[in-house]
C-alpha positions as CSV (number, residue, x, y, z in Angstrom):
1,M,-113.7,12.0,46.1
2,T,-112.8,13.3,42.7
3,L,-114.5,13.5,39.4
4,F,-112.7,12.6,36.1
5,L,-113.5,11.9,32.5
6,A,-112.7,8.8,30.5
7,Y,-113.2,8.0,26.9
8,Q,-114.3,4.5,25.6
9,N,-111.7,4.4,22.8
10,R,-108.7,5.9,24.6
11,G,-108.5,4.3,28.0
12,I,-106.9,6.2,30.8
13,T,-103.9,6.1,33.2
14,K,-104.2,7.6,36.5
15,T,-102.0,7.8,39.6
16,I,-103.7,7.0,42.9
17,T,-102.3,7.7,46.2
18,V,-104.1,6.0,49.2
19,T,-104.3,8.1,52.4
20,D,-105.5,7.3,55.9
21,S,-108.0,9.4,57.8
22,S,-105.1,11.8,58.9
23,G,-104.0,12.4,55.3
24,N,-100.9,10.3,55.5
25,T,-100.0,8.2,52.5
26,I,-100.4,4.6,52.9
27,V,-97.5,2.8,51.2
28,P,-98.5,-0.8,50.4
29,G,-96.0,-3.4,51.4
30,V,-94.6,-6.0,49.1
31,N,-97.2,-8.6,50.1
32,D,-100.1,-6.1,50.1
33,K,-102.6,-5.7,47.3
34,V,-104.4,-2.7,45.7
35,R,-107.5,-3.3,43.8
36,A,-109.8,-1.1,41.5
37,I,-113.5,-1.9,41.0
38,I,-115.7,-0.1,38.6
39,G,-119.5,-0.1,39.3
40,H,-122.3,1.7,37.3
41,E,-123.5,4.4,39.6
42,G,-121.8,2.8,42.5
43,R,-123.5,-0.7,42.2
44,L,-121.3,-3.7,42.6
45,G,-123.7,-6.4,43.7
46,T,-122.8,-9.4,45.8
47,N,-119.2,-10.4,45.6
48,N,-118.8,-7.8,42.9
49,A,-121.0,-9.7,40.5
50,D,-122.4,-6.6,39.0
51,A,-119.0,-4.9,38.7
52,K,-118.1,-3.6,35.2
53,L,-114.4,-4.2,35.8
54,V,-112.1,-5.4,38.5
55,V,-108.3,-4.7,38.3
56,E,-106.0,-6.1,41.0
57,S,-102.3,-5.4,41.5
58,G,-100.2,-8.2,40.1
59,T,-102.9,-9.5,37.8
60,P,-103.4,-7.5,34.7
61,T,-106.6,-8.1,32.6
62,A,-106.4,-9.8,29.3
63,A,-106.8,-6.5,27.6
64,G,-103.8,-5.0,29.5
65,S,-105.6,-3.0,32.3
66,S,-103.3,-3.0,35.2
67,F,-102.9,-1.6,38.8
68,T,-99.2,-1.1,39.6
69,K,-98.5,-0.6,43.4
70,D,-95.7,1.5,44.5
71,T,-94.0,0.1,47.5
72,T,-91.6,3.0,47.9
73,N,-93.7,6.1,48.0
74,G,-97.2,5.0,47.6
75,V,-98.0,6.6,44.2
76,N,-99.8,3.8,42.5
77,T,-100.6,3.7,38.8
78,L,-104.0,2.5,37.5
79,R,-104.0,1.9,33.7
80,L,-107.4,1.2,32.1
81,D,-107.2,-0.2,28.6
82,A,-109.9,1.2,26.2
83,T,-111.0,-2.5,25.4
84,D,-111.9,-2.9,29.1
85,L,-114.0,0.3,29.0
86,A,-116.4,-1.2,26.4
87,F,-119.4,-0.7,28.5
88,D,-122.3,1.8,28.2
89,P,-121.3,5.5,28.6
90,G,-122.5,7.0,32.0
91,V,-121.6,7.8,35.5
92,Y,-119.5,5.2,37.3
93,T,-117.8,4.9,40.7
94,L,-114.2,3.7,40.9
95,F,-113.7,1.9,44.3
96,I,-110.1,1.6,45.5
97,D,-109.5,-1.3,47.9
98,L,-106.5,-2.2,50.0
99,F,-105.6,-5.6,51.2
100,D,-103.1,-5.3,54.1
101,N,-101.3,-8.7,54.3
102,A,-100.5,-8.0,58.0
103,D,-104.0,-8.4,59.0
104,A,-105.0,-10.7,56.1
105,A,-108.7,-10.2,56.9
106,E,-110.2,-8.8,53.7
107,Y,-110.0,-6.0,51.3
108,K,-110.8,-2.7,52.8
109,N,-112.4,0.1,50.7
110,V,-110.1,3.2,51.1
111,D,-111.3,5.6,48.4
112,R,-114.1,6.2,45.9
113,Q,-113.9,8.4,42.8
114,V,-116.7,9.2,40.5
115,F,-116.0,9.3,36.8
116,V,-117.9,9.9,33.7
117,L,-117.3,7.5,30.7
118,E,-118.1,9.1,27.4
119,P,-118.3,7.7,23.9
120,T,-116.0,9.1,21.2
């Protein structure tokens, strides 16, 4: 788990590499998906109803936040647009989920990162 700082009026771009329990990089396949969910102090609610923001690979938000998966070396890029960060400053948890199309069961949480959103 890492801690990083984001600012409401600047947005942020962050590279995210998903690893397994042995530390090996998980490279998402062409039909797999990665997803980022932001919850205030880790709270997401039922079916992510309380999530502040959900960004899924292949589906950018209206404001332009996106999660670009890298099917070559697994270095995925999460871009959070400043407009999508228009919620109260505070401590948030960024949940990183992976949908492995091979088992097609559900998204599985593979990482959590704490970040502080500050006003500017």
